Phi, psi and omega in degrees: 000132181236164179237145170283153178296320175241119183292153175292157176291152176297139180292134175091332184261334183074006180256140174287144178288151173274150182253114180274180183303310183294319179293321177300316178297316178300316181295316181295316179298315178301315180300312183289325183292351174291337183230345187224164165270121183268122184265316182205152181219150173228147182233135171209161179265132179216123180052040177076016179230148171283132176243120179250119177255123186231142170271124183232160178080173183247306184227112341280154177295142178250158174251127177240141177243129177245132179254131183230133177285121182291337183282321185248340185083006182289138172282118185270335179177167179214130178225000000 
């Protein structure tokens, strides 16, 4: 199962869907799992964006942060 970086608008309403905490976590995990093994994740809201902090890799584990726009569900960045 894959996600578009920016979700399509809801049919019939012309409004973009909002991205909740669980969906933000799913999108970030899907994004990171394309290149890493994801071990653990935390989600919090910061400056109006979902920030997902994940432990990835095995030896040594790395920390990656994915930023997601809650209004559109777009992945804004990864560091």
